[in-house]
Every structure is written in structure tokens, then in C-alpha cells.
LOMARZA-699841 format. One record per atom (N, C-alpha, C): residue in three letters; y, x, z. Coordinates in pm, whole numbers, plus 50000, padded with zeros to 5 digits. Layout:
% residues N
ALAYXZ...
% end
This chain:
% residues 229
UNK281882617519585UNK280572614119531UNK280362599019540UNK279922593419433UNK279692579019430UNK278282576019475UNK278122564919542UNK276822561019591UNK276262550019503UNK275012551919473UNK274352541819390UNK273822530619478UNK274162518619443UNK273722507219523UNK272222505119506UNK271552503419619UNK270102501019617UNK269772486519642UNK270802477819639UNK270532463719665UNK269692458019552UNK268722450119584UNK267842444519480UNK268622435319387UNK268262436119263UNK268912427719163UNK268152414719151UNK268852403619166UNK268232390519158UNK268412384919018UNK267322380818964UNK267362375018830UNK267612360118842UNK268662355718777UNK269012341518785UNK267992333318707UNK267542322718770UNK266612313718705UNK267242299918690UNK266862293218585UNK267412280018559UNK266882270218663UNK267782263418731UNK267402254018834UNK266972240918772UNK265932234818824UNK265512221918770UNK266622211618778UNK266552201918688UNK267612191918680UNK267752184218809UNK266622181118873UNK266692173418997UNK267442181019106UNK267272194219111UNK267972202119211UNK269432203919175UNK269742204819044UNK271152205919004UNK271912193219041UNK271232182019041UNK271872169619079UNK271972167919229UNK271402177319302UNK271472176319447UNK270422167219505UNK269362164419430UNK268342155219477UNK267052162719502UNK266262157519592UNK264932162719611UNK264032157319503UNK262962164419468UNK262082159619364UNK261552145719397UNK261572136919301UNK261152123219320UNK259962120319231UNK259032112119284UNK257862108319205UNK258092095319131UNK259262089319146UNK259522076619080UNK259532078718930UNK258662071718863UNK258632072418718UNK257932084518661UNK257542094218745UNK256852106018698UNK255352103818708UNK254632108418607UNK253192106218604UNK252512113618718UNK251682106418792UNK250922112018901UNK249432109718874UNK248682120218847UNK247242118418818UNK246522111618933UNK245532103718901UNK244762096719002UNK243522090418944UNK242722084319030UNK241462078018987UNK241422063219022UNK242572057119049UNK242592043119087UNK242272034318967UNK242072021518994UNK241762012218886UNK242932011018789UNK244152012918840UNK245322012318752UNK245362024518661UNK245032036118714UNK244992048118632UNK243952046918521UNK242812040618553UNK241722039518457UNK241872027518364UNK242862019218388UNK243072007618301UNK243642012118167UNK243322004918060UNK243862008717929UNK245372007517927UNK246012016417852UNK247462016817851UNK248052004217789UNK247331998117693UNK247861986017631UNK247971974717733UNK247071974517831UNK247141964317935UNK248381966218022UNK248691978618055UNK249871981418137UNK251151977518065UNK251201980517935UNK252401977017857UNK252531961917845UNK251411955117825UNK251451940517817UNK251921934317948UNK251551940218060UNK252001935118188UNK253511936518203UNK254051947918159UNK255501949818167UNK256231939818077UNK255761938717952UNK256401929417859UNK256201914917902UNK255001911717950UNK254741898117995UNK255581894218115UNK255771903518208UNK256601900618324UNK258051898118281UNK258531906218189UNK259901904318141UNK260091891018070UNK259111887117989UNK259211874317917UNK259131862518013UNK258271863418112UNK258111852318207UNK259381849918289UNK259881860418350UNK261061858618435UNK262311856018353UNK262341860918228UNK263511858518145UNK263531844818081UNK262361839418051UNK262291826417983UNK262361814818083UNK261601815718191UNK261551804518286UNK262701804918386UNK262981816618442UNK264071818318538UNK263981808218652UNK262821807118709UNK262611798018822UNK262171806018943UNK262481801219063UNK262071808519183UNK260561810119194UNK259801800019150UNK258351800819160UNK257791811919069UNK258251812218944UNK257751822318850UNK258151836318896UNK259371837918942UNK259811851118989UNK259031855619110UNK258731846219200UNK257971849719320UNK256551853919284UNK255891846219198UNK254531849619156UNK254511863019083UNK255491865318995UNK255551877918922UNK255761889719016UNK256611887819115UNK256871898619210UNK255641901619293UNK254931891319338UNK253701893519414UNK252671900919329UNK252571897019202UNK251641904019112UNK252041918519095UNK253351921319085UNK253811935119071UNK253481943319195UNK253671937419313UNK253331944519436UNK251831947219445UNK251031937319405UNK249581939419405UNK249141950119308UNK249741950319188UNK249431960519087UNK249831974319136UNK250991975119202UNK251431987819257UNK250511992519368UNK250051983219453UNK249161986819562UNK247841992319510UNK247311986219404UNK246041990919348UNK246162004619284UNK247382008619248UNK247562021919188UNK247412033119289UNK247472029719419UNK247322039919522UNK248582048119544UNK249702044019489UNK250942051519507UNK251462049719649UNK252262059319694UNK252812058819828UNK253872048019838UNK253902041319953UNK254922031019975UNK256312037019989UNK256382050120002UNK257702056620003UNK258402054719869UNK257612052519765UNK258192049919634UNK259042037219637UNK258562027119709UNK259322014719722UNK260622017219798UNK260552025519902UNK261752028419981UNK262792035619898UNK262342043619800UNK263282051019717UNK263952042219612UNK263522029619602UNK264122020719503UNK265302012919560UNK265852017619674UNK266972010519735UNK268202009419645UNK268492018919554UNK269662016919468UNK269562004319383UNK268351999319363UNK268201987019286UNK268901975419355UNK268941975819488UNK269631965219561UNK271121965019529UNK271691976919513UNK273121977619480UNK273371972019341UNK272471974919247UNK272641969919111UNK272461954819103UNK271611949219189UNK271351934819185UNK272351926719267UNK273121933219351UNK274081926019435UNK275111918219353UNK275741924119249UNK276701916219170UNK276061904219100UNK274801905619057UNK274121894418992UNK273931882919091UNK273471886519211UNK273281876319313UNK274591869719351UNK275641877819368UNK276941872319406UNK277491862919298UNK277301866419172UNK277801858019063UNK277161844219066UNK275841843819081UNK275161830819081UNK275481822819206UNK275731829419318UNK276121822219438UNK277521816219423UNK278421823819360UNK279781818819340UNK279801806919246UNK278961807519143UNK278901796419047UNK278091784719100UNK277541785819220UNK276841774719282UNK275401772919240UNK274791783019182UNK273401782119139UNK272551791119228UNK272151785619341UNK271401793519439UNK270001797019391UNK269411788419307UNK268051791319259UNK268041803719170UNK269041805119081UNK269141817018998UNK269511829219080UNK270281827319186UNK270641838519273UNK269411844619338UNK268361836519351UNK267101841619406UNK266151846119296UNK266051838219189UNK265041840619086UNK265361852819001UNK266611854318957UNK266961865118865UNK266801878918929UNK267391881519046UNK267201894919106UNK265741897919139UNK265011887819188UNK263611890219221UNK262791892919095UNK263101886018986UNK262411888518860UNK262681902418806UNK263931906818815UNK264261920318770UNK263541930718854UNK263501928518985UNK262801937819074UNK261321938519038UNK260731927119002UNK259321927118964UNK259091935118836UNK259981933518738UNK259851941118612UNK260011956118636UNK260961959718721UNK261151973918754UNK259911979618822UNK259301971818910UNK258121976518980UNK256941978018884UNK256781968718791UNK255741970018690UNK255971982518604UNK257221984718563UNK257521996318479UNK257322009318555UNK257702009518682UNK257512021518762UNK256032024718779UNK255222014418803UNK253782016518817UNK253172021718686UNK253672016518574UNK253142020818444UNK253432035518418UNK254672039618438UNK255032053518411UNK254442063118514UNK254122058118633UNK253532066718736UNK252042068818716UNK251402060218637UNK249952061118617UNK249562064118473UNK250542065518386UNK250252068018244UNK251182078618189UNK250672089118128UNK251552098918063UNK252342092417949UNK253592096417935UNK254422090717829UNK253862093917691UNK253192105317678UNK252602108717549UNK251532098617510UNK250802093517608UNK249782083317580UNK250432070417534UNK251542066717598UNK252252054517560UNK252782055717417UNK253372067117386UNK253912069117252UNK252812068717148UNK251682075217178UNK250572075417082UNK250052061417053UNK249892053417156UNK249372039817138UNK250332031417054UNK251612031817089UNK252572023617017UNK252722028316872UNK252652041216850UNK252772046416714UNK251592042216629UNK250392043416682UNK249212039516607UNK249132024516583UNK249652016516678UNK249552002016666UNK250511996416562UNK251652002716544UNK252681997216454UNK252852005216326UNK252042015516306UNK252222024316190UNK252002016616060UNK250992008316053UNK250692001215928UNK251701990115899UNK252381985416001UNK253311974315982UNK254701979015940UNK255201989416004UNK256581993615979UNK256692007915928UNK255582014815910UNK255642028515862UNK255542038615974UNK255162050715937UNK254912061016038UNK256182065016112UNK257282067416038UNK258512071916103UNK259102061116192UNK259142048816142UNK259682037816222UNK258822035516346UNK257502036916333UNK256622035216449UNK256892045916554UNK257172058116509UNK257492068716604UNK258782065616679UNK259782060316608UNK261042056816672UNK260832045716775UNK260002035916741UNK259732025016835UNK259042030316960UNK258062038916942UNK257372044617056UNK258282052617147UNK259142060617087UNK260082068417166UNK261082059417239UNK261512048717174UNK262472039617235UNK261912033217360UNK260692028217350UNK260072021717466UNK259782031917576UNK259312043717539UNK259022053917640UNK260292058317712UNK261382059917637UNK262642063717699UNK263172052517789UNK262952040017748UNK263382028817831UNK262642028617963UNK261322030717957UNK260542031018080UNK260952042618170UNK261352053818110UNK261762065418190UNK263172063918243UNK264022056218172UNK265412054918214UNK265532047218345UNK264662037318365UNK264742029218487UNK264582037818612UNK263512045618625UNK263412054218743UNK264442065418744UNK264902069618626UNK265922080118623UNK267202075418690UNK267592063018668UNK268782057518732UNK268622057218883UNK267422054018929UNK267172054219073UNK267302068419128UNK266822078219054UNK266952092119097UNK268412096319102UNK269202091819006UNK270632095219005UNK271342088919124UNK270982076519157UNK271562070119275UNK271212078019401UNK269962082219414UNK269552089819532UNK270252103319538UNK270412109819423UNK271102122719421UNK272562121319460UNK273222110919409UNK274632108719442UNK274812105619590UNK273922097419642UNK274012093919784UNK273792106119871UNK272862114719833UNK272612126919911UNK273802136319904UNK274432137219786UNK275602145919773UNK276762140919859UNK276972127819862UNK278032122219946UNK277732124420094UNK276472123020130UNK276092125020269UNK276292139620310UNK276012149020220UNK276202163220251UNK277662166620272UNK278552159220207UNK280002161420222UNK280622152520328UNK279762145220403UNK280222136420509UNK281212126020456UNK280882120820339UNK281702110520277UNK280922097520276UNK281612086720307UNK280952073720312UNK280542069520171UNK279312065020157UNK278772061120026UNK279132046619995UNK280342044519945UNK280762031119904UNK280202028119765UNK280132015319727UNK279612011919593UNK280342019019480UNK281672020119488UNK282412026719382UNK282082041519374UNK281972048019487UNK281632062319488UNK280202064919442UNK279352055019450UNK277992056519402UNK277872053619253UNK278502042719210UNK278302038119073UNK278962047318972UNK280192051718999UNK280932059818901UNK280212072818866UNK279772081018964UNK279032093118925UNK277712090118853UNK277052079318892UNK275792075818826UNK276042072218680UNK277112064618654UNK277432060918515UNK277722073418432UNK278482082718488UNK278832094918415UNK277592103418388UNK276732104918488UNK275532113018470UNK274542106318375UNK274442093118385UNK273542086018295UNK274032087018151UNK275352086318132UNK275902087917998UNK275642101817943UNK275812112018028UNK275522125617985UNK274062127517948UNK273182121318026UNK271752122317995UNK271432115417863UNK272062103917838UNK271822096817712UNK272322104817593UNK273492111117607UNK274022119317499UNK273142131417472UNK272652137617579UNK271762149217561UNK270452145217493UNK269922133717532UNK268692128917469UNK268922125817322UNK270072119417291UNK270392116517152UNK270562129117069UNK271202139217128UNK271362151917055UNK270022158617029UNK269122157917127UNK267802163917109UNK267022156816998UNK267082143616996UNK266392136216891UNK267032138716755UNK268352139916754UNK269052142616628UNK268692156416574UNK268592166216664UNK268262179816620UNK266862180716562UNK265982172016609UNK264612172116559UNK264412162716440UNK265492156216399UNK265412147516282UNK264682134616305UNK264522130716432UNK263782118316460UNK264562106116415UNK265882106816425UNK266702095216394UNK267032094016246UNK266572103316163UNK266862102916021UNK265692096315947UNK266042088515848UNK265012082415764UNK264372093015677UNK263072093015669UNK262362102715589UNK261992096715455UNK262132104115348UNK261802098715216UNK260322096215202UNK259972086315124UNK258582083415096UNK258022093414997UNK256692093214977UNK256062103014889UNK256462101014744UNK256792088814708UNK257122086414569UNK258512090514528UNK259342093714627UNK260712097614595UNK260802112314557
% end
């Protein structure tokens, strides 16, 4: 006589991407509702701050400008009411900036070795604060409406998606670095720069390809005919 198994049947559920990567959920770059002055600020102001910070540190490239921009970014982040643990989670940025600093030190330009990495860190902090206090749908809507009359509806949509994806990619890379580091730590493997960078590059490339396929499937990347055609 055969016995019927009474063991409960478990239904497999799709695991979130952050858990599949071996990372704990991260708030970096993810919208967090709030009532701070940064949350209530108009989205166009937040975008202008990100673009303005990038133009300032990229055009002047001086220690003074980078320092002032970084202080402003820290102040803007503080007013958003976000947890300072968010700053601690941005440690992979130090690994990415190390080659830049080393290059300028080797070439004998100590001022750029200080100004360039600090300026990049300020831009990343501005972008992280923007995406943490503003839904991406709001950013896309604003950019689409602002540029629709100049370049057309379809082109404006592409521009909005491009900027929104760029803002999301910065914290995504930090999440991938944290996930890779946690995976190496779980396997008791030393987290050397090469062991960190290579998996991050592969995962980031896979994410970019998946995003491109999704946009392609929805016809976002195709030119749409005008009404007169």
C-alpha cells in the first residue's frame, strides 16, 4: 500500500531582485515619502541643483568650488531628513574614486586629486537626495512637459526616461557593490577591488540590457510617425 504524503506544498514565489543579488533592501535612490522641506520643494529645483552641481564642479574643477558644492550637498541631504546610514552605504563610491585620485597624484596635480573626487561625491549626493525625495514618475512628467513643445512628444519622453534612468543607475551601482561585498563576506572571501568590480560590471551590464529590452518591447526607442504621414 502506498502512502500519500501529507507534507505541505510550498508555492514558489519570485524573489525580489535585491534578495537575488544577496543584498539587504537598500533605501539608496529609492523614494521615501516624507514631509521635509526637500520633499515639499518643487522637482524642477531639485533637478537644477543636480545639473548645477555637475556644471560647477566640471567647469571650474577647483578645490574651493568642490568643497562648497559638497557642503551644500550635505546640507541639502540633512534637510531631507534621510538617515545618515545612507551615507555609510555609499562606501563603494570610495573604490570608484580611488583610481581617479591616484591618477591625478601620479601626474603631479594634487589640486585635481582633491577637487575631482570631492565634486563627483557632491553630485552623487545631490542625485541620491533627489531620487530619495521625488518619485521618478514625477521627474519624468516634468521633463516631458517641459521639452514637449521643443523636441516633440516622443523625443521628450525619451529624454525624461534617460535622465530618470541615470539618476537611478547611480544608487543602483552602490547597491550592486554592497550586494557583491556581502556575498564575498558570506563565502569568507577577501573583498579585493578586482573581486568587487568584476561582478558589479557584469551585473550592471545585465541590468542595462534588461532595461533596453524592456524599452524596446514597449516601442519607446522607435521613432513614431507624425500625424501627417
